[in-house]
C-alpha positions as CSV (number, residue, x, y, z in Angstrom):
1,M,76.7,21.1,-5.4
2,P,79.8,19.7,-7.2
3,L,83.2,20.2,-5.7
4,Y,86.1,21.3,-7.8
5,R,89.8,21.2,-6.9
6,S,90.5,24.5,-8.8
7,H,88.6,27.5,-10.0
8,V,89.6,29.6,-12.9
9,L,88.2,33.2,-12.7
10,V,88.2,35.0,-16.0
11,C,87.6,38.8,-15.8
12,G,84.4,39.6,-17.6
13,G,84.4,43.3,-17.1
14,T,84.1,45.7,-20.1
15,G,87.9,46.4,-20.2
16,C,89.0,42.8,-20.3
17,T,86.1,41.8,-22.5
18,S,87.2,44.4,-25.1
19,G,90.7,42.7,-24.8
20,G,89.3,39.3,-25.7
21,S,88.4,37.7,-22.4
22,D,85.3,36.1,-23.9
23,R,87.6,34.2,-26.3
24,I,89.9,33.3,-23.4
25,Y,86.9,32.0,-21.4
26,D,85.8,29.8,-24.3
27,A,89.4,28.6,-24.8
28,F,89.6,27.5,-21.2
29,L,86.3,25.5,-21.5
30,K,87.5,23.9,-24.7
31,E,91.0,23.0,-23.4
32,I,89.8,21.8,-20.0
33,E,87.3,19.4,-21.8
34,A,90.1,18.3,-24.1
35,Q,92.2,17.4,-21.0
36,N,89.3,15.6,-19.3
37,L,89.4,18.1,-16.4
38,K,85.8,19.4,-16.6
39,D,84.8,17.5,-13.4
40,E,87.8,18.9,-11.5
41,I,88.1,22.5,-12.8
42,Q,85.4,25.2,-12.9
43,V,85.7,28.2,-15.1
44,I,83.9,31.3,-13.9
45,R,83.3,34.6,-15.8
46,T,83.4,37.3,-13.1
47,G,83.2,41.1,-12.9
48,C,86.1,43.5,-12.9
49,F,89.2,42.7,-10.8
50,G,90.2,46.3,-10.8
51,L,93.7,46.2,-12.3
52,C,92.5,47.1,-15.8
53,A,96.0,48.0,-17.0
54,E,97.0,44.3,-16.8
55,G,94.0,42.8,-18.6
56,P,92.8,40.4,-19.7
57,I,93.2,38.9,-16.3
58,V,92.8,35.3,-15.1
59,I,93.1,34.2,-11.5
60,V,93.4,30.5,-10.5
61,Y,92.5,29.4,-7.1
62,P,93.3,27.9,-4.6
63,E,96.9,29.1,-5.4
64,G,95.7,32.7,-6.1
65,A,97.9,32.8,-9.3
66,F,97.3,36.2,-10.9
67,Y,97.8,35.9,-14.6
68,S,97.9,39.2,-16.4
69,K,97.8,40.2,-20.1
70,V,96.6,36.8,-21.0
71,A,96.2,35.9,-24.7
72,D,94.2,33.1,-26.3
73,S,97.5,31.4,-27.1
74,D,98.4,31.2,-23.4
75,V,95.4,29.2,-22.4
76,K,96.8,25.8,-23.5
77,E,100.0,26.3,-21.5
78,I,98.1,27.3,-18.3
79,V,95.9,24.3,-18.6
80,E,98.7,21.8,-19.3
81,E,101.2,23.2,-16.9
82,H,99.2,24.7,-14.0
83,L,95.9,22.8,-14.0
84,L,97.2,19.4,-15.1
85,K,100.8,19.3,-13.8
86,G,100.5,21.8,-10.9
87,R,103.3,24.0,-12.2
88,I,102.4,27.7,-12.1
89,V,103.3,29.5,-15.4
90,K,105.5,32.2,-13.8
91,R,106.1,34.1,-17.1
92,L,102.4,35.1,-17.2
93,L,102.1,36.2,-13.5
94,Y,101.5,39.8,-12.7
95,R,105.0,41.1,-12.0
96,E,104.4,42.4,-8.5
97,S,102.7,39.1,-7.4
98,V,106.0,37.2,-7.5
99,E,108.8,37.9,-5.0
100,E,111.9,35.8,-4.7
101,G,110.2,33.0,-6.5
102,Q,107.2,33.0,-4.2
103,I,103.7,34.0,-5.1
104,K,102.4,36.9,-3.0
105,S,98.8,37.2,-1.9
106,L,96.9,39.8,-3.9
107,N,96.3,41.7,-0.6
108,E,100.1,42.2,-0.4
109,V,100.4,43.6,-3.9
110,K,100.7,47.4,-3.9
111,F,97.7,48.0,-6.1
112,Y,95.4,46.2,-3.6
113,K,97.3,46.7,-0.3
114,K,95.7,50.0,0.6
115,Q,92.3,49.3,-0.8
116,M,89.2,48.3,1.1
117,R,86.5,46.8,-1.1
118,I,83.0,47.3,0.2
119,A,81.0,48.5,-2.8
120,L,83.2,46.3,-5.0
121,R,83.3,43.4,-2.5
122,N,81.9,40.8,-5.0
123,C,83.3,42.2,-8.2
124,G,85.9,39.7,-9.5
125,V,84.8,37.1,-6.9
126,I,81.4,35.8,-8.1
127,N,79.7,35.0,-11.3
128,P,77.3,38.0,-11.7
129,E,74.9,35.9,-13.8
130,N,74.4,33.4,-11.0
131,I,72.2,34.4,-8.1
132,E,73.2,31.4,-6.1
133,E,76.8,32.7,-5.9
134,Y,75.6,36.1,-4.7
135,I,73.4,34.3,-2.0
136,A,76.5,32.2,-1.0
137,Y,78.2,35.5,-0.1
138,D,75.4,36.6,2.2
139,G,73.3,38.0,-0.7
140,Y,69.7,39.0,0.2
141,K,70.5,38.3,3.9
142,A,70.2,42.0,4.6
143,L,66.8,42.1,2.8
144,A,65.6,39.2,4.9
145,K,66.8,41.0,8.1
146,V,65.0,44.2,7.5
147,L,61.7,42.4,6.5
148,T,61.7,40.1,9.5
149,E,63.5,42.1,12.2
150,M,63.4,45.8,11.5
151,T,60.8,48.5,11.0
152,P,61.1,51.0,8.1
153,E,62.0,53.7,10.7
154,Q,64.8,51.5,12.1
155,V,66.3,50.9,8.6
156,I,66.4,54.6,7.9
157,D,67.9,55.3,11.4
158,W,70.7,52.8,10.6
159,V,71.5,54.4,7.2
160,K,71.6,57.8,9.0
161,R,73.8,56.6,11.7
162,S,76.2,55.0,9.2
163,G,77.1,58.4,7.9
164,L,76.8,57.3,4.3
165,R,76.7,60.2,1.8
166,G,75.6,60.0,-1.8
167,R,78.3,58.7,-4.1
168,G,76.9,60.3,-7.2
169,G,78.5,63.7,-6.8
170,G,76.7,65.9,-4.3
171,G,77.5,64.0,-1.2
172,F,74.0,64.5,0.4
173,P,73.4,62.4,3.5
174,T,71.7,59.2,2.3
175,G,69.7,58.5,5.4
176,L,68.3,62.0,5.4
177,K,67.2,61.7,1.8
178,W,65.5,58.4,2.7
179,E,63.8,60.0,5.7
180,F,62.4,62.9,3.5
181,A,61.0,60.4,1.0
182,A,59.5,58.2,3.8
183,K,57.8,61.2,5.5
184,A,56.4,62.6,2.2
185,P,52.6,62.1,2.0
186,G,51.3,59.8,-0.7
187,D,50.4,56.1,-1.3
188,V,52.5,55.8,-4.5
189,K,56.3,56.3,-4.2
190,Y,59.2,55.4,-6.4
191,V,62.8,54.2,-5.8
192,V,65.2,55.1,-8.6
193,C,68.8,54.1,-9.3
194,N,70.9,56.5,-11.3
195,A,73.2,54.4,-13.5
196,D,73.7,57.1,-16.1
197,E,77.4,57.5,-15.7
198,G,78.7,59.9,-18.3
199,D,81.9,61.5,-16.9
200,P,84.9,61.1,-19.3
201,G,87.1,58.3,-18.0
202,A,84.6,57.1,-15.3
203,Y,83.3,53.5,-15.2
204,M,82.6,52.8,-11.5
205,D,78.9,52.3,-11.5
206,R,79.0,50.4,-14.8
207,S,81.5,47.9,-13.3
208,I,79.4,47.3,-10.2
209,L,76.4,46.5,-12.4
210,E,78.5,44.2,-14.5
211,G,80.1,42.5,-11.6
212,D,77.5,42.5,-8.8
213,P,74.1,43.6,-10.0
214,H,72.2,41.8,-7.2
215,S,73.8,44.1,-4.6
216,V,71.9,47.1,-6.2
217,I,68.7,45.1,-6.6
218,E,68.8,44.1,-2.9
219,A,69.5,47.6,-1.8
220,M,66.7,49.1,-3.9
221,A,64.3,46.6,-2.3
222,I,65.5,47.6,1.2
223,A,64.9,51.2,0.2
224,G,61.5,50.4,-1.1
225,Y,60.6,48.8,2.3
226,A,62.0,51.8,4.2
227,I,60.1,54.5,2.3
228,G,56.9,52.6,1.4
229,S,57.5,52.0,-2.3
230,K,56.4,49.1,-4.5
231,Q,58.2,50.1,-7.7
232,G,61.8,50.8,-8.6
233,Y,63.5,51.9,-11.8
234,V,67.1,51.6,-12.9
235,Y,68.0,54.3,-15.4
236,V,71.1,53.1,-17.3
237,R,72.5,54.3,-20.6
238,A,72.0,52.0,-23.5
239,E,75.7,52.2,-24.5
240,Y,76.5,49.9,-21.5
241,P,75.2,46.7,-23.1
242,L,77.0,44.3,-20.8
243,A,75.7,46.1,-17.6
244,V,72.2,46.1,-19.1
245,K,72.4,42.4,-20.0
246,R,73.6,41.3,-16.5
247,L,71.1,43.6,-14.8
248,E,68.2,42.0,-16.8
249,I,69.4,38.5,-15.9
250,A,69.7,39.5,-12.2
251,I,66.2,41.0,-12.1
252,E,64.7,37.9,-13.7
253,Q,66.5,35.6,-11.3
254,A,65.4,37.7,-8.3
255,R,61.8,37.4,-9.5
256,Q,62.1,33.6,-9.9
257,Y,63.6,33.3,-6.4
258,G,60.8,35.3,-4.9
259,L,63.1,38.3,-4.0
260,L,61.2,40.7,-6.3
261,G,57.4,40.8,-6.8
262,K,54.7,40.1,-4.3
263,N,55.0,38.5,-0.9
264,I,58.8,38.8,-0.9
265,L,60.4,36.1,1.4
266,G,56.9,35.2,2.6
267,T,56.0,38.6,3.9
268,D,53.4,41.1,2.7
269,F,56.1,43.3,1.2
270,E,55.8,43.9,-2.5
271,F,58.5,45.5,-4.7
272,D,59.6,45.2,-8.3
273,I,62.2,46.8,-10.6
274,E,62.2,47.9,-14.2
275,I,65.0,49.1,-16.4
276,R,64.8,52.3,-18.4
277,L,67.5,52.9,-21.0
278,G,69.0,56.3,-21.6
279,A,70.3,57.6,-24.9
280,G,73.6,58.8,-23.5
281,A,72.8,62.4,-22.7
282,F,75.2,63.6,-20.0
283,V,72.6,66.0,-18.6
284,C,70.4,62.9,-17.7
285,G,72.9,62.2,-14.9
286,E,71.2,65.2,-13.1
287,E,68.3,63.7,-11.1
288,T,65.5,65.9,-12.3
289,A,66.5,65.5,-16.0
290,L,66.8,61.7,-15.4
291,M,63.2,61.5,-14.1
292,T,62.0,63.6,-16.9
293,S,63.6,61.1,-19.3
294,I,62.0,58.2,-17.5
295,E,58.6,59.9,-18.0
296,G,59.2,59.8,-21.7
297,H,60.2,63.4,-22.3
298,R,63.3,65.1,-23.4
299,G,65.9,64.9,-20.6
300,E,66.0,68.4,-19.3
301,P,66.4,69.5,-15.6
302,R,63.6,71.3,-13.8
303,P,63.8,73.9,-11.0
304,R,64.1,72.8,-7.4
305,P,62.3,73.0,-5.0
306,P,60.2,70.9,-5.1
307,F,62.8,68.2,-4.5
308,P,62.3,64.7,-5.8
309,A,61.6,63.3,-2.3
310,V,58.5,65.5,-2.3
311,K,57.5,65.6,-6.0
312,G,59.6,63.5,-8.3
313,L,58.7,60.8,-10.9
314,W,55.2,61.5,-12.3
315,G,54.7,64.0,-9.5
316,K,55.1,61.3,-6.8
317,P,57.7,61.2,-3.9
318,T,60.8,59.6,-5.3
319,L,64.0,58.4,-3.7
320,L,67.0,58.6,-6.1
321,N,70.5,57.3,-5.4
322,N,73.3,56.2,-7.6
323,V,74.7,52.6,-8.1
324,E,77.6,52.9,-5.7
325,T,75.4,54.4,-2.9
326,Y,73.0,51.5,-3.1
327,A,75.9,48.9,-3.2
328,N,76.9,50.0,0.3
329,I,73.4,49.4,1.8
330,P,73.4,45.6,2.3
331,V,76.7,45.6,4.1
332,I,75.6,48.4,6.4
333,I,72.5,46.4,7.3
334,L,74.5,43.2,8.0
335,K,77.5,44.7,9.8
336,G,75.8,47.6,11.4
337,P,76.0,51.4,11.1
338,E,78.8,51.8,13.7
339,W,81.1,49.5,11.6
340,F,80.6,51.6,8.5
341,A,81.0,54.9,10.4
342,S,84.3,53.7,11.8
343,I,85.8,53.8,8.3
344,G,86.9,57.1,6.7
345,T,86.9,60.6,8.2
346,E,84.8,62.5,10.6
347,K,82.4,63.9,7.9
348,S,83.0,61.4,5.1
349,K,82.4,57.9,6.2
350,G,83.1,54.6,4.4
351,T,85.0,54.1,1.2
352,K,85.0,55.6,-2.3
353,V,85.4,53.9,-5.7
354,F,87.5,55.7,-8.2
355,A,88.3,55.0,-11.9
356,L,92.0,55.8,-11.9
357,V,93.1,56.7,-15.4
358,G,95.5,58.9,-17.4
359,K,99.2,59.1,-16.9
360,V,99.7,56.5,-14.3
361,N,101.1,53.0,-14.4
362,N,98.3,51.1,-12.8
363,T,95.1,52.3,-14.4
364,G,92.0,50.6,-13.1
365,L,89.1,50.5,-10.6
366,I,90.0,51.1,-7.0
367,E,88.2,51.5,-3.7
368,V,89.8,53.3,-0.8
369,P,88.8,54.5,2.6
370,M,87.8,58.1,2.7
371,G,90.8,60.2,3.8
372,T,93.3,58.4,1.7
373,T,95.6,61.0,0.2
374,V,96.2,61.8,-3.5
375,R,99.8,60.7,-3.1
376,E,98.9,57.3,-1.8
377,I,96.5,56.7,-4.7
378,V,98.9,58.0,-7.4
379,E,102.2,56.6,-6.1
380,D,101.3,53.6,-4.1
381,I,98.2,52.2,-5.7
382,G,98.7,53.7,-9.1
383,G,102.4,52.8,-9.2
384,G,103.6,56.4,-10.1
385,I,103.9,58.1,-13.5
386,P,105.1,56.2,-16.6
387,G,108.4,57.0,-18.2
388,G,109.9,58.8,-15.2
389,K,107.8,61.9,-15.8
390,K,106.8,64.2,-13.1
391,F,103.3,64.2,-11.6
392,K,101.6,67.5,-12.4
393,A,97.9,67.3,-11.3
394,V,94.9,65.0,-10.8
395,Q,91.5,65.9,-12.1
396,T,88.5,64.7,-10.0
397,G,84.8,65.0,-10.5
398,G,84.8,65.0,-14.3
399,P,83.5,68.0,-16.2
400,S,82.0,69.3,-12.9
401,G,85.3,69.0,-11.0
402,G,88.7,70.6,-10.9
403,C,92.4,69.9,-10.8
404,I,94.5,69.2,-7.7
405,P,98.2,70.3,-8.3
406,A,101.3,68.3,-7.2
407,S,101.9,70.7,-4.3
408,L,98.7,69.4,-2.7
409,M,99.3,65.7,-3.2
410,D,99.0,65.0,0.5
411,T,95.4,66.2,0.6
412,P,93.1,63.6,2.1
413,I,90.3,62.7,-0.4
414,D,86.9,63.4,1.2
415,F,83.9,65.5,0.3
416,D,84.9,68.6,2.3
417,S,88.6,68.6,1.5
418,L,88.0,68.5,-2.2
419,T,85.3,71.2,-2.1
420,A,87.8,73.5,-0.3
421,L,90.3,73.0,-3.1
422,G,87.7,74.0,-5.7
423,T,87.0,70.6,-7.0
424,M,84.6,67.8,-6.0
425,M,84.3,64.1,-5.5
426,G,81.9,63.6,-8.3
427,S,80.9,60.1,-9.2
428,G,84.6,59.1,-8.9
429,G,86.6,59.8,-12.1
430,M,90.2,60.5,-11.3
431,I,92.5,61.5,-14.2
432,V,96.2,61.7,-13.6
433,M,98.3,64.2,-15.6
434,D,102.1,64.5,-16.0
435,E,104.4,67.3,-16.9
436,D,103.5,67.1,-20.6
437,T,99.9,68.0,-19.9
438,C,98.8,71.6,-20.7
439,M,96.3,72.7,-18.1
440,V,94.8,75.3,-20.4
441,D,94.2,72.5,-22.9
442,I,92.7,70.3,-20.2
443,A,90.2,73.1,-19.2
444,K,89.3,73.5,-22.9
445,F,88.8,69.7,-23.2
446,F,86.2,69.7,-20.4
447,L,84.5,72.9,-21.7
448,E,84.2,71.2,-25.2
449,F,82.5,68.3,-23.5
450,T,80.1,70.5,-21.5
451,V,79.2,72.7,-24.5
452,D,78.4,69.5,-26.5
453,E,76.4,68.0,-23.7
454,S,74.4,71.0,-22.6
455,C,70.7,70.5,-22.8
456,G,70.3,74.1,-23.8
457,K,67.4,74.9,-21.5
458,C,69.1,77.8,-19.7
459,P,71.1,80.6,-21.3
460,P,74.0,80.7,-18.8
461,C,74.9,77.1,-19.7
462,R,73.9,77.2,-23.3
463,I,75.5,80.5,-24.2
464,G,77.9,81.2,-21.4
465,T,79.9,77.9,-21.6
466,R,80.2,78.4,-25.4
467,R,81.7,81.9,-24.9
468,M,84.1,80.5,-22.3
469,L,85.2,77.8,-24.8
470,E,85.7,80.4,-27.5
471,I,88.1,82.3,-25.2
472,L,90.0,79.2,-24.4
473,Q,90.3,78.4,-28.1
474,K,91.6,81.9,-28.7
475,I,94.2,81.5,-25.9
476,T,95.5,78.1,-27.0
477,S,95.8,79.3,-30.6
478,G,98.1,82.1,-29.5
479,N,95.6,84.9,-29.9
480,G,94.6,85.5,-26.3
481,T,94.9,88.7,-24.4
482,E,95.1,89.6,-20.7
483,E,91.5,91.0,-21.1
484,D,90.5,87.5,-22.1
485,L,91.6,86.1,-18.8
486,E,89.5,88.6,-17.0
487,K,86.5,87.9,-19.1
488,L,87.0,84.1,-18.7
489,E,87.0,84.4,-14.9
490,E,84.0,86.8,-14.8
491,L,82.0,84.5,-17.1
492,A,82.8,81.4,-15.0
493,Y,81.5,83.0,-11.7
494,S,78.5,84.4,-13.5
495,I,77.5,80.9,-14.8
496,K,78.1,79.3,-11.4
497,D,75.6,81.8,-9.9
498,S,72.9,81.6,-12.6
499,A,72.7,78.2,-14.3
500,L,69.6,76.2,-13.7
501,C,71.0,72.8,-12.6
502,G,74.0,71.4,-10.8
503,L,75.7,70.5,-14.0
504,G,75.6,74.0,-15.4
505,Q,76.6,75.5,-12.1
506,T,79.7,73.3,-11.9
507,A,80.7,73.5,-15.6
508,P,83.2,76.4,-14.9
509,N,85.0,74.4,-12.2
510,P,87.8,73.0,-14.5
511,V,88.5,76.5,-15.7
512,L,88.4,78.1,-12.2
513,S,90.6,75.4,-10.6
514,T,93.3,75.6,-13.4
515,L,93.2,79.4,-13.2
516,R,93.7,79.1,-9.4
517,Y,96.6,76.7,-9.4
518,F,98.1,77.1,-12.9
519,R,97.6,80.8,-13.8
520,D,101.2,81.0,-14.9
521,E,100.4,78.7,-17.7
522,Y,97.5,80.8,-18.9
523,E,99.8,83.9,-18.7
524,A,102.5,82.1,-20.7
525,H,100.0,81.4,-23.4
526,V,98.7,85.0,-23.4
527,K,101.9,87.1,-22.8
528,E,104.6,85.0,-24.2
529,K,102.6,83.1,-26.8
530,R,104.1,79.9,-25.4
531,C,102.7,76.6,-24.2
532,P,105.0,75.5,-21.3
533,A,103.9,71.9,-21.6
534,G,104.5,71.8,-25.4
535,A,101.0,70.5,-26.0
536,C,99.2,73.4,-27.9
537,K,100.2,72.9,-31.5
538,A,99.6,76.5,-32.6
539,L,102.2,77.6,-30.1
540,L,104.8,75.0,-30.9
541,R,107.8,75.0,-33.3
542,I,109.4,71.8,-34.5
543,V,113.1,72.4,-35.1
544,I,116.1,70.5,-36.4
545,D,119.3,70.6,-34.4
546,K,122.0,71.2,-37.1
547,E,124.6,69.8,-34.8
548,L,122.8,66.4,-34.6
549,C,121.3,66.3,-38.1
550,K,123.2,63.9,-40.4
551,G,121.3,64.9,-43.5
552,C,119.8,61.4,-44.1
553,G,116.5,62.8,-45.4
554,I,114.3,60.3,-43.5
555,C,112.4,63.2,-42.0
556,A,111.7,64.8,-45.4
557,K,110.5,61.5,-46.9
558,N,108.0,61.0,-44.0
559,C,106.7,64.6,-43.7
560,P,103.0,64.6,-44.8
561,A,103.1,68.4,-45.4
562,N,106.3,68.5,-47.4
563,A,107.6,71.1,-44.9
564,I,111.1,69.7,-44.7
565,T,113.8,70.4,-47.3
566,G,117.5,70.0,-47.7
567,Q,120.4,68.2,-49.4
568,I,121.6,64.8,-48.4
569,K,124.5,64.8,-45.9
570,K,123.7,68.4,-45.0
571,P,121.4,69.7,-42.2
572,F,117.8,69.8,-43.3
573,E,115.4,72.7,-42.5
574,I,111.7,73.0,-41.6
575,D,109.4,75.6,-43.2
576,Q,107.4,76.7,-40.2
577,S,104.6,78.1,-42.4
578,K,103.9,74.6,-43.8
579,C,104.6,72.5,-40.7
580,I,101.5,71.0,-39.2
581,K,103.3,69.9,-36.0
582,C,102.2,66.3,-36.4
583,G,105.5,65.0,-34.9
584,V,106.1,62.3,-37.5
585,C,109.5,63.7,-38.2
586,I,110.4,63.4,-34.5
587,E,109.4,59.8,-34.4
588,K,111.2,58.9,-37.6
589,C,114.6,60.7,-36.9
590,P,117.2,58.0,-36.0
591,F,119.6,60.6,-34.6
592,K,117.1,62.4,-32.2
593,A,117.9,65.7,-34.0
594,I,114.3,66.9,-34.2
595,S,112.4,68.2,-31.2
596,K,109.4,70.4,-30.2
597,K,110.1,73.9,-28.8
598,A,107.6,75.6,-26.7
């Protein structure tokens, strides 16, 4: 194996790729060759580093120089100054990685300091398209261990003792699910990976598949051995082309290395994996709908029981976990269940990956021990709210979750704490909101998503969520009544009690949690016809302060609705009947004389 004096790691996750990291990767190869450095410097395209707000990201080792927001035009300077002359280009370094002229270790940077990467352990570290790099980081060592040293029963016992719970949303004990599938009678069983991640703002599972696909393949093979299965399926949505491509490469490499197929690692164990592409239906994230889709039918949920562990894919016992759950398995096997169980809280063991997005400075992919508080995530890891705005709430669990208000920022994040607050862990989406966010509008946004994505099989979800949405639309347009609030709450509880699947049953959560913690905002919309956050256009007025207006006429020239009139050098006026509340006049006014009034 050739030895290199420096390694250039270029983020190849979806976020950085969309920012041009492929061009940056190619530019490094070209410039390094031009400088005759190709025998000394290796360029590696990795998975997501996590700090997506600073992408495209390039890290150069052994110095650990963390270059952020790198452009194609910066590559020549990095190669000539850093790689050729040994002078780090400080102007391109991530601002927090430099302190008093010294470069700090990434582990000392606030964004990474409180993180603990288990599921994401190899993301941003290895080339996901090279199986040998995964093997060099103990890859497939766990599979070898279970095949040569452990019985299937011992494997399941270790997973149970680890305390690992499903990371897909429900939080069901993983070991128990494996035990049910193992004990179910039948010669044919299936192992399925749910990679149909459809929550708005969520990209945890996709990033693991893009950055470390072999960890999922290895875990599925271990699961196959544990329950007596020879066949696995990864159900991933087709709109994740990079994840699909890297998964296909990884599966083919594993077959070539004898890690999938027959007589794996010289034993009589046989297991293989196929990919099934989903069309992007949110409901196919629900396990029974997902299996129905794999079978070639329209993705619709079916009643439970029977549960998949007893009667799943094609009527056979089926084990189904999501990407993040599987990604933890090899580490548990190598380090032991007690090690994993020592992390987190009493009933929520290990770590959790979150996609931290919204009104926060450091958006990106994070992994923290269970029990980390909302405050630590938003203020320490996330770097607080941009523009000096106040933190208002964080939404967890996507369309099935709810909102946690600022007054509960010190809540530890674990399965039971979130459930007690009326929200849920979900797959790991975390949307931060500031004082300018209208909570009624947020509830409406998630209801719009649910209505659009409902499979329509059961009336409570198909009809009930639409009626809820109509009430929210009525409230945000200024036509709501106090009776509407009562109807909204009544409908929400009715749907929770009667919808067919988990997605329908949790669809009212965003409404119920905002009603619980932000009822005053609903009442302001209904009683005062006012949006306190100034976000609902129908309840806003854009006004000109006559004291500040200089009569320049810039606002009138830029108004697309011709709603502003007046004479030069005299205060202008806005015709509220014509104003479409687009805010262009506010942006264009050089004297800050125009503002929104709730």
